[in-house]
C-alpha positions in Angstrom: 12.1 36.4 22.6 9.1 37.4 24.9 6.0 35.4 25.2 2.7 35.5 27.1 1.6 33.3 30.0 -1.0 31.8 27.7 1.6 30.9 25.1 3.7 29.1 27.7 0.8 27.2 29.1 -0.3 26.2 25.5 3.2 25.1 24.7 3.3 22.7 27.7 -0.3 21.4 27.5 -0.1 20.7 23.7 3.4 19.2 24.0 2.3 16.5 26.3 0.1 13.4 25.9 -1.5 13.8 29.3 -4.9 14.7 28.0 -7.3 12.3 26.3 -6.8 14.2 23.0 -3.9 13.0 20.9 -1.5 16.0 20.6 1.9 16.3 18.9 5.1 16.8 20.8 6.1 20.5 20.6 9.4 21.4 18.9 12.5 22.7 20.7 14.8 23.9 17.9 15.1 27.7 18.6 16.0 29.9 21.5 12.4 31.0 21.9 11.2 27.4 22.0 13.9 26.6 24.6 12.7 29.4 26.7 9.1 28.1 26.5 10.1 24.5 27.3 12.3 25.4 30.2 13.1 28.6 32.0 11.4 31.1 32.2 8.4 29.6 30.4 8.2 26.5 32.5 7.4 28.5 35.6 3.9 29.2 34.3 2.6 25.5 34.4 4.4 25.1 37.7 2.3 27.9 39.2 -0.9 26.5 37.7 -0.2 23.0 39.2 0.6 24.5 42.6 -2.8 26.1 42.6 -4.6 22.9 41.3 -2.8 19.6 41.8 -4.9 17.9 39.1 -3.4 20.2 36.5 -0.3 18.0 36.5 -2.2 15.8 34.1 -2.7 18.8 31.8 0.8 20.2 31.7 3.0 17.2 32.1 3.4 13.7 30.8 2.1 12.0 34.0 -1.2 11.0 32.5 0.3 8.9 29.7 3.3 7.5 31.7 3.4 4.1 33.2 6.2 2.5 35.4 7.0 -1.1 34.7 8.4 -2.2 38.1 10.2 -5.5 38.8 12.8 -7.1 41.1 13.5 -9.9 38.6 12.4 -12.7 41.0 10.0 -14.5 38.5 11.1 -13.6 35.0 9.1 -15.3 32.2 10.0 -19.0 32.4 13.5 -18.2 33.7 12.7 -17.7 37.4 14.7 -15.6 39.9 17.4 -14.2 37.6 17.7 -10.8 39.2 16.9 -7.2 38.2 19.8 -6.9 35.6 18.9 -10.1 33.8 15.2 -9.2 33.9 15.7 -5.7 32.5 15.4 -6.7 28.8 11.9 -8.1 29.5 10.9 -4.8 31.2 12.2 -2.8 28.2 10.3 -5.1 25.9 7.2 -4.5 27.9 7.7 -0.8 27.3 7.8 -1.4 23.6 4.5 -3.2 23.7 2.8 -0.5 25.7 3.9 2.1 23.1 3.3 0.0 20.0 -0.2 -1.2 21.0 -1.6 1.7 23.0 0.7 4.7 22.6 1.6 4.7 26.3 5.0 5.9 27.4 7.0 3.7 29.9 9.9 3.9 32.2 11.1 0.5 33.3 12.3 0.4 36.9 14.3 -2.6 38.2 14.7 -2.8 42.0 17.6 -4.5 43.7 15.6 -5.9 46.6 13.6 -9.0 47.5 12.0 -7.4 50.5 8.3 -6.7 49.7 8.3 -3.7 52.1 11.2 -2.0 50.2 9.4 -2.6 46.9 6.2 -1.2 48.3 7.8 1.9 49.7 9.8 2.6 46.6 6.7 2.4 44.4 4.7 4.6 46.7 7.4 7.3 46.5 7.1 7.2 42.6 3.4 8.1 42.6 3.9 11.8 41.6 5.8 10.8 38.4 3.5 8.2 37.0 -0.1 7.8 35.9 0.0 4.0 36.5 2.1 1.2 37.8 2.6 -2.2 36.1 4.1 -4.7 38.4 6.0 -7.4 36.5 7.9 -10.7 37.2 7.7 -10.6 41.0 7.4 -14.0 42.6 4.5 -15.3 44.6 3.3 -15.0 47.3 5.2 -11.6 47.7 3.5 -10.2 44.6 0.1 -10.5 46.2 1.2 -8.6 49.3 2.9 -5.9 47.2 -0.1 -5.4 44.9 -2.6 -5.4 47.7 -0.8 -2.8 49.7 -0.1 -0.5 46.7 -3.7 -0.7 45.6 -4.8 0.2 49.1 -2.4 3.2 49.5 -2.0 4.7 46.1 -4.3 6.9 44.1 -3.3 5.7 40.6 -3.9 2.3 38.9 -1.7 -0.6 40.1 -1.8 -3.8 38.0 0.3 -7.0 38.4 0.2 -8.2 34.8 1.5 -11.7 35.6 -1.6 -12.3 37.6 -4.3 -10.4 35.9 -3.1 -10.2 32.3 -3.1 -14.0 31.9 -6.4 -14.2 33.9 -8.2 -11.7 31.6 -7.0 -13.2 28.3 -7.5 -16.9 29.4 -10.9 -16.1 30.8 -12.0 -14.5 27.5 -10.8 -17.7 25.8 -12.6 -19.9 28.3 -15.9 -18.1 27.9 -15.8 -18.7 24.1 -14.4 -22.2 24.4 -17.1 -23.3 26.7 -19.8 -22.0 24.3 -18.2 -23.7 21.4 -18.0 -26.9 23.4 -21.7 -26.7 24.1 -21.2 -26.4 27.9 -21.9 -24.0 30.7 -19.5 -22.1 32.9 -21.3 -23.0 36.1 -21.2 -26.7 35.3 -17.7 -27.3 34.0 -15.0 -29.0 36.1 -11.5 -27.4 35.8 -8.2 -29.0 36.7 -5.3 -26.5 37.2 -1.6 -27.3 37.2 0.2 -24.5 38.9 -0.6 -22.5 42.0 1.4 -19.3 41.6 0.3 -15.8 40.9 -1.1 -16.5 37.4 -3.0 -19.6 38.4 -4.7 -18.1 41.4 -5.6 -14.9 39.5 -6.9 -17.0 36.6 -9.1 -19.0 38.9 -10.5 -15.9 40.7 -11.4 -14.5 37.3 -13.1 -17.7 36.2 -15.1 -17.6 39.3 -16.1 -14.0 38.6 -17.2 -15.1 35.2 -19.5 -17.9 36.6 -17.4 -20.9 37.3 -18.1 -22.5 40.7 -15.2 -22.5 43.2 -15.9 -26.1 44.3 -15.5 -27.2 40.6 -11.8 -26.0 40.5 -9.1 -28.4 41.5 -5.6 -26.9 41.8 -2.3 -28.7 41.9 1.1 -27.3 43.0 4.5 -29.1 43.1 3.3 -31.2 46.0 0.1 -32.4 44.5 -3.6 -31.5 45.0 -4.3 -28.5 47.1 -6.7 -29.8 49.8 -7.9 -29.0 53.3 -5.7 -31.6 54.9 -2.5 -29.8 53.9 -0.8 -27.6 56.4 1.8 -26.0 54.1 -0.6 -23.7 52.2 -0.4 -19.9 52.2 -3.7 -17.9 52.5 -4.0 -17.6 48.7 -3.8 -21.3 48.1 -6.1 -22.1 51.0 -8.9 -20.4 49.1 -8.9 -23.3 46.6 -8.5 -26.1 49.1 -11.2 -28.7 48.8 -11.5 -32.4 49.7 -8.6 -34.7 49.0 -10.4 -36.8 46.3 -7.7 -37.1 43.6 -4.4 -38.9 44.1 -2.6 -37.1 41.2 -3.1 -34.9 38.2 -3.8 -37.8 35.9 -6.6 -39.0 38.2 -8.1 -35.5 38.4 -8.2 -35.1 34.6 -10.4 -38.1 34.1 -13.7 -36.7 33.0 -12.6 -33.1 33.5 -14.0 -30.5 31.1 -11.1 -28.1 31.3 -7.3 -28.3 31.9 -5.5 -25.1 32.7 -1.7 -25.3 32.7 0.5 -22.6 34.3 3.3 -24.7 35.5 6.0 -26.5 33.4 6.3 -28.3 30.1 5.6 -31.9 29.2 3.7 -33.0 32.3 0.5 -34.0 30.5 0.3 -37.1 28.4 -1.9 -38.0 25.5 -3.6 -40.6 27.7 -4.5 -37.9 30.2 -6.1 -35.8 27.5 -8.0 -38.9 26.1 -9.5 -39.4 29.6 -11.1 -36.0 29.6 -14.8 -35.3 29.0 -16.4 -34.7 25.5 -15.1 -31.6 23.7 -12.2 -31.1 26.2 -10.7 -27.6 26.7 -6.9 -27.6 27.2 -5.1 -24.4 28.0 -1.4 -25.4 28.1 0.1 -22.1 28.8 3.6 -22.9 30.2 6.3 -21.1 28.1 8.2 -21.9 26.0 7.3 -25.5 26.4 3.6 -26.2 27.1 2.3 -28.8 29.5 1.5 -30.9 26.4 2.5 -30.0 22.9 -0.1 -28.8 20.5 0.6 -31.7 18.1 0.2 -34.3 20.9 -3.0 -32.7 22.1 -4.8 -32.6 18.8 -3.5 -36.1 18.0 -5.1 -37.4 21.2 -8.5 -35.8 20.7 -10.0 -34.5 17.5 -12.7 -32.7 19.5 -10.3 -30.7 21.6 -10.2 -26.9 21.9 -6.6 -26.1 22.5 -4.7 -22.9 23.6 -1.1 -22.3 24.4 1.2 -19.4 25.3 3.0 -19.7 21.9 2.5 -17.6 18.8 3.2 -20.5 16.4 -0.1 -22.3 17.3 -3.7 -21.3 17.3 -5.2 -19.5 20.3 -2.2 -17.9 21.8 -2.9 -16.6 25.3 -0.8 -13.5 25.1 -0.9 -10.8 27.7 -0.3 -8.1 25.1 -4.0 -8.5 24.4 -4.7 -7.0 27.9 -2.3 -4.7 29.7 -1.8 -2.0 27.0 -5.5 -1.5 26.5 -6.5 -1.8 30.1 -4.0 0.9 31.1 -5.2 3.0 28.1 -8.7 3.0 29.3 -7.7 3.5 32.9 -5.4 6.4 32.1 -7.9 8.1 29.8 -10.5 8.5 32.6 -7.7 9.0 35.3 -8.9 6.0 37.2 -7.7 5.6 40.8 -7.5 1.9 40.5 -8.0 -1.1 38.2 -10.7 -3.1 39.8 -12.5 -6.4 39.1 -15.3 -4.6 37.1 -12.6 -3.1 34.7 -10.9 -6.5 34.3 -14.1 -8.3 33.6 -15.1 -5.6 31.1 -11.8 -6.3 29.3 -12.5 -10.0 29.4 -16.0 -9.7 27.9 -14.8 -7.2 25.2 -12.1 -9.6 24.1 -14.5 -12.5 24.1 -17.0 -10.6 22.0 -14.4 -9.3 19.5 -13.4 -12.9 18.7 -16.9 -13.5 17.4 -16.7 -10.7 14.8 -15.5 -11.1 11.3 -11.7 -10.7 11.1 -10.6 -7.7 9.0 -8.2 -7.9 6.1 -5.5 -6.1 8.0 -5.3 -8.9 10.5 -5.3 -11.5 7.8 -2.3 -9.7 6.2 -0.4 -9.6 9.5 -0.6 -13.4 9.7 0.5 -14.2 6.2 -2.9 -14.3 4.5 -4.4 -16.9 6.9 -8.1 -16.4 7.5 -9.7 -16.8 10.9 -13.3 -17.3 12.0 -14.9 -17.9 15.4 -14.4 -21.6 16.3 -12.1 -24.1 18.0 -9.0 -22.6 16.4 -10.0 -19.0 17.0 -11.4 -18.3 20.4 -9.5 -15.0 21.2 -8.4 -12.1 19.0 -4.9 -11.9 17.5 -2.4 -9.5 19.1 -2.0 -7.6 15.8 -5.8 -6.9 15.5 -6.0 -3.1 15.8 -9.6 -3.3 16.9 -8.5 -4.5 20.3 -7.5 -1.0 21.2 -10.8 0.7 20.5 -12.8 -2.3 21.8 -11.1 -3.0 25.1 -10.0 0.5 26.2 -13.5 2.0 26.0 -15.0 -1.0 27.8 -12.4 -0.6 30.6 -13.0 3.2 30.7 -16.8 2.8 30.9 -16.4 0.1 33.7 -14.2 2.6 35.6 -16.8 5.2 35.3 -19.7 2.9 36.3 -17.8 1.5 39.3 -16.9 5.0 40.6 -13.1 5.0 40.2 -12.9 7.4 37.2 -12.1 11.0 37.8 -12.6 12.3 34.3 -15.7 10.9 32.5 -15.8 10.4 28.7 -18.9 12.0 27.2 -18.6 11.2 23.5 -17.8 7.5 23.0 -17.6 7.7 19.3 -15.1 10.5 19.4 -13.1 8.6 22.0 -13.0 5.5 19.7 -11.8 7.7 16.9 -9.1 9.2 19.1 -7.9 5.7 20.0 -7.8 4.8 16.3 -5.7 7.9 15.6 -3.1 6.7 18.1 -2.3 3.9 15.8 -1.4 6.3 13.0 -2.6 9.5 11.5 -3.3 7.8 8.2 -6.3 6.1 9.7 -7.6 9.5 10.7 -7.2 11.0 7.2 -8.9 8.1 5.5 -11.6 8.0 8.2 -12.6 11.5 7.2 -13.3 10.2 3.7 -15.0 7.0 5.0 -17.3 9.0 7.2 -18.3 11.3 4.3 -18.8 8.4 2.0 -21.0 6.6 4.6 -23.4 9.6 4.6 -24.2 9.1 0.9 -23.0 5.8 -0.5 -22.6 5.6 -4.3 -22.5 2.9 -6.9 -18.9 2.0 -7.7 -17.9 -0.1 -10.7 -14.8 -2.2 -10.6 -13.6 -3.4 -14.1 -11.5 -6.1 -12.6 -14.4 -7.9 -10.9 -12.9 -11.3 -11.2 -9.9 -10.5 -8.9 -10.1 -11.8 -5.4 -8.8 -8.5 -3.9 -11.5 -6.6 -5.7 -14.2 -8.9 -4.5 -12.9 -8.7 -0.9 -12.7 -4.9 -1.1 -16.2 -4.7 -2.7 -17.6 -6.9 0.1 -16.1 -4.5 2.7 -17.3 -1.5 0.8 -20.9 -2.8 1.1 -20.6 -3.9 4.7 -19.1 -0.6 5.8 -21.9 1.3 3.9 -19.3 3.1 1.8 -20.8 2.2 -1.5 -22.7 -0.2 -3.7 -20.3 -2.4 -5.7 -20.6 -3.4 -9.3 -18.2 -6.1 -10.5 -17.4 -6.3 -14.2 -16.2 -9.5 -15.8 -17.2 -13.1 -16.5 -20.4 -13.6 -14.4 -19.8 -17.3 -13.7 -16.2 -16.8 -12.5 -17.2 -13.9 -10.3 -20.1 -15.8 -8.7 -17.9 -18.8 -8.1 -15.3 -16.7 -6.3 -17.9 -14.9 -4.2 -19.3 -18.3 -3.1 -15.8 -19.7 -2.3 -15.0 -16.6 -0.2 -18.2 -17.2 1.8 -19.7 -13.8 0.9 -23.4 -13.0 0.2 -24.1 -12.8 -3.6 -26.9 -10.3 -3.0 -24.3 -7.6 -2.0 -22.9 -7.5 -5.5 -24.2 -6.3 -8.8 -22.4 -8.2 -11.6 -22.1 -7.0 -15.2 -20.7 -9.3 -17.9 -19.8 -7.3 -21.0 -20.2 -10.4 -23.2 -23.8 -10.8 -22.4 -24.9 -7.3 -21.2 -28.0 -5.7 -22.8 -26.4 -2.2 -22.5 -23.5 -2.9 -24.7 -25.1 -1.6 -27.9 -26.3 1.6 -26.2 -22.8 2.2 -24.7 -21.2 1.5 -28.1 -23.4 4.0 -29.8 -22.6 6.7 -27.3 -18.9 6.0 -27.6 -19.1 6.0 -31.3 -20.7 9.5 -31.2 -17.9 10.8 -29.0 -15.1 9.3 -31.1 -16.4 9.1 -34.7 -14.3 12.0 -35.8 -11.3 10.6 -34.1 -11.0 7.4 -36.2 -13.4 5.2 -34.3 -15.9 3.1 -36.3 -19.2 1.8 -35.0 -17.9 -1.8 -35.1 -14.7 -0.8 -33.2 -16.8 1.0 -30.6 -18.8 -2.2 -29.9 -15.6 -4.2 -29.6 -14.2 -1.7 -27.1 -17.2 -1.7 -24.8 -16.8 -5.5 -24.5 -13.5 -4.7 -22.7 -14.0 -4.3 -19.0 -12.2 -0.9 -18.7 -14.3 0.6 -21.5 -17.5 -1.0 -20.3 -17.0 0.3 -16.7 -16.1 3.8 -18.0 -19.2 3.9 -20.1 -21.3 2.9 -17.1 -20.0 5.9 -15.3 -20.5 8.2 -18.3 -24.1 7.1 -18.7 -24.9 7.4 -15.0 -25.3 3.7 -14.4 -22.5 4.0 -11.8 -21.1 7.0 -10.0 -17.3 6.2 -10.0 -14.8 3.7 -11.4 -11.9 2.1 -9.6 -9.4 0.1 -11.7 -5.8 -0.6 -12.4 -5.0 -3.6 -10.2 -4.0 -5.7 -13.2 -3.5 -3.0 -15.8 -0.8 -0.6 -16.7 -1.6 3.0 -15.7 -2.4 4.3 -19.2 -4.7 1.3 -19.9 -7.0 2.6 -17.2 -6.7 6.3 -17.9 -7.1 6.1 -21.7 -10.7 4.6 -21.6 -11.7 7.0 -18.9 -10.5 10.0 -21.0 -12.2 8.7 -24.1 -15.5 7.8 -22.5 -15.8 10.4 -19.7 -13.5 13.2 -20.4 -12.2 16.2 -18.4 -14.0 18.3 -15.9 -15.5 21.4 -17.6 -13.0 24.2 -17.8 -10.0 22.0 -17.3 -7.4 21.0 -20.0 -5.6 18.2 -18.2 -5.8 15.5 -15.6 -3.2 15.2 -12.9 -2.1 12.7 -10.2 -1.7 13.3 -6.5 -0.3 11.2 -3.6 -1.0 11.7 0.1 2.1 11.2 2.2 1.8 10.9 6.0 5.2 11.4 7.7 5.5 11.4 11.5 1.9 12.6 12.0 2.3 15.3 9.3 0.4 15.1 6.1 1.5 16.3 2.7 -0.1 16.2 -0.8 2.3 15.8 -3.8 1.2 16.7 -7.3 1.7 16.1 -10.2 3.3 12.7 -9.7 1.9 10.5 -12.4 0.6 12.2 -15.5 2.0 15.5 -16.9 5.7 15.2 -18.0 6.7 18.8 -18.3 3.8 21.2 -17.6 4.0 24.9 -18.6 3.0 27.8 -16.3 -0.7 27.6 -17.2 -0.7 23.8 -16.7 1.1 24.1 -13.4 -1.4 26.7 -12.2 -4.3 24.3 -13.2 -2.6 21.4 -11.3 -2.3 23.6 -8.2 -5.9 24.7 -8.3 -7.2 21.2 -8.9 -5.0 19.8 -6.1 -6.2 22.5 -3.7 -9.9 21.6 -4.4 -9.1 17.9 -3.9 -7.3 18.5 -0.6 -10.3 20.5 0.7 -12.4 17.3 0.4 -10.2 15.9 3.2 -11.3 18.7 5.4 -7.8 20.2 5.3 -7.0 23.7 4.4 -4.4 23.7 1.6 -1.3 25.7 1.9 0.5 25.4 -1.4 4.1 25.6 -2.3 5.2 25.7 -5.9 8.5 23.9 -5.9 11.7 24.7 -7.8 15.5 24.7 -7.3 15.1 28.5 -6.7 13.9 30.6 -3.8 11.9 33.6 -4.9 14.0 34.6 -7.9 17.4 33.5 -6.5 18.1 31.5 -9.7 16.3 33.2 -12.7 16.4 30.3 -15.1 13.5 29.4 -17.4 12.6 26.3 -15.3 12.2 28.5 -12.2 10.6 31.4 -14.0 7.7 29.2 -15.2 7.0 28.2 -11.6 6.9 31.9 -10.5 4.5 32.6 -13.4 2.3 29.8 -12.3 1.9 31.4 -8.9 0.8 34.6 -10.4 -1.8 32.8 -12.5 -3.2 31.1 -9.5 -3.4 34.4 -7.6 -5.4 35.8 -10.4 -7.8 32.9 -10.9 -8.1 31.8 -7.2 -7.2 34.6 -4.8 -8.8 32.6 -2.0 -5.9 30.1 -2.1 -2.8 30.3 0.1 0.0 29.8 -2.4 3.6 31.0 -2.8 6.7 30.2 -4.8 8.8 29.5 -6.5 10.6 27.9 -3.6 12.9 25.1 -2.7 11.5 22.0 -1.0 13.1 22.5 2.4 11.9 26.1 2.5 8.4 24.9 1.9 8.3 22.4 4.8 10.3 24.5 7.3 8.1 27.2 8.7 10.9 28.8 10.7 13.0 29.3 7.5 10.1 31.1 5.8 9.7 33.2 8.9 13.3 34.1 9.3 14.6 34.3 5.7 11.5 35.2 3.7 9.1 37.1 6.0 7.4 38.6 3.0 6.0 35.2 2.0 2.3 34.6 2.3 2.9 31.0 3.1 3.0 31.0 6.9 3.2 27.8 8.9 4.7 25.7 6.2 3.2 24.0 3.2 1.1 20.9 3.1 0.6 20.9 -0.7 3.7 20.5 -2.8 3.4 21.1 -6.5 6.4 19.8 -8.4 7.7 21.6 -11.5 7.6 18.4 -13.7 6.7 14.7 -13.6 10.4 13.7 -13.1 10.7 15.6 -9.9 7.4 14.6 -8.4 7.6 10.9 -9.3 11.2 10.6 -7.9 10.2 12.4 -4.7 7.2 10.3 -3.7 9.0 7.1 -4.6 12.0 8.0 -2.5 9.7 8.7 0.4 7.8 5.5 -0.1 10.9 3.3 -0.2 13.5 5.0 2.0 11.3 6.4 4.9 8.5 5.2 7.1 6.1 7.5 5.3 2.7 6.1 4.5 1.8 6.8 0.9 -1.9 6.9 -0.3 -2.7 7.1 -4.0 -2.5 7.9 -6.8 -5.6 10.1 -6.8 -6.6 11.0 -10.3 -7.7 14.7 -10.5 -9.5 16.6 -13.2 -11.9 14.0 -14.6 -15.5 15.0 -15.2 -16.6 12.0 -13.1 -14.6 10.1 -10.5 -12.1 7.6 -11.9 -9.2 6.4 -9.8 -6.3 4.2 -10.6 -5.1 1.6 -8.0 -1.7 0.0 -8.2 -0.8 -3.6 -8.7 0.6 -4.1 -5.2 -2.3 -2.4 -3.5 -4.0 -4.2 -0.6 -7.7 -4.7 0.0 -7.7 -1.8 2.4 -6.0 0.4 -0.2 -8.8 -0.4 -2.6 -11.4 0.4 0.1 -9.8 3.7 0.9 -9.6 4.7 -2.7 -13.3 3.8 -3.1 -14.2 6.1 -0.2 -12.3 8.9 -1.9 -14.2 8.2 -5.1 -17.6 8.2 -3.3 -16.9 11.6 -1.7 -15.8 13.0 -5.0 -19.0 11.7 -6.7 -21.1 13.3 -4.0 -19.4 16.6 -4.7 -20.0 16.4 -8.4 -23.8 16.1 -8.1 
């Protein structure tokens, strides 16, 4: 039960997410782990933190923990409903922090309306949290609270109701003004609302280049002007001359309307009176100041945004606060300043101009987006927001002098952010990076399919490979044009008109003439896309083949086997799936090809799988599965597995492999350690070789359908040259990922 000081410190540092690195939570299932997690092991990090206070970020969760603090006095569009009624909103906020930026949250509801009590309470919480997100606190108290906390605390404090809306809407404004053909320093803005959000928005617009004298703000009593005596100090900053009698009068000729007030206060006539290419941000929720339908009916040249998700251009704070805090936490910023907020604004505005990836299109029901009047800000489910905004915020924190831990390698930081969204991205990214170092020519026999064309376009753009589309040339070109892609990116091969067909037919005939194939039949076969593509690979006119989207599995494998054949020294092909489960990765084989392999075949499957796994930069630890544990059930089905282990040991003594063993033994390191200490498989297996196709196929499909596991594959192993079979339901991203795997494999076969 004893352990060293180093072990205790390692347990605590790796079990937290306080560092920039993404690290797994440590287990606490055994008495030893309990003693590491708590007494006596916990004393070691306590001593280290006492010696160096900053080590609290290394050994505890502080660096990834944010408090969402509210007193429920200004909840959404519901107003002062109190801390209990506001609690669901705070809990929801915690979900968004975790989902979009992997930040842990405690929501804290305070039973007080006294700003001083709120301030003092939050100040006392500073040792616990890495940042404070103030939420749903009414104005003007929210200004006083935030200002004092920012002045007195040494961690980031951010009132999202103010700055979140300001950052997102400012990004939208920057893009809308450009689309409208106007300039920020020339536009006239009319604002309905003078609360925390409205004032923060206007301050952000001014920082972006809007002139203060061109902003006209209305509250419930009308235009804010110098003649009024009822203004607090925050409203007085926007008091100008009293030149408009009401909102309708102010909107005549205005370039921009910003609504942060209440629904249905703007009419069609008011919108019609605005300047050319009017910009209307009607952000009251759930009912905007003017409905989307009425606004676009009033003006066809309008650029419209709302706070709603069912219309274009949703100004949604989730585009801001998770990523702003992520960047701030990762450099241990002492504050979130204007430079960081403006960096987030500009990053969002810039991202909206980039081509929208397929993952975003899928999240929104297949609808495509491109920079223009109906797409001026990114979508909340665009994963790129994380690794676009957070680095921009982190860099701004460093440049402005509020960062305590600088980031040296920005590319590595971007990849760490990507990993926070799921380990699958990291696994595939390994293959993508390898592929990008040496792109290969990839042939797709189903070149007429839209998914294939989209994937091929991305493969080219991401420098993964050079796509070759096989099929009817006219149909393929028409689809490429309709999708708006550049024809020059694609090589197109039409088997009906291709000059290589006779050469391919002769080669195929030579291979198969003693297996019943005639010369005429060979020519007919190479006119089929699958055979044509396979012969391209065999003859070196392409490096790899990806197919199966519209075919049954054997219809893709059979041409590949007949045209290309097996890798030298192998007697079979096998199928493997990659499964990612709670940040753990497993490789399952054989799951698609061999029905009931014998010992020799199982050994070959294990060796082939191990070699494939190494391409992922992962060291294989192989478990040969059975219903028996190391001879506990000496039936023929188990004996063949044990024999396979012996064969692998003889042929490849470099591999870590053991068995036969049950599945739970293979994946539970503590069981091997306690019950089977003689086993060479320490730390648990990551490669699981199933005794037959029935077991493997059932296992991966159960994981795929009954758990949240991510399943990648099938990866076809054992071919002389890379051939991979995609499935009918695969997405464009699945096809791209499989292409990357094929490119890496092709590089390894040179």
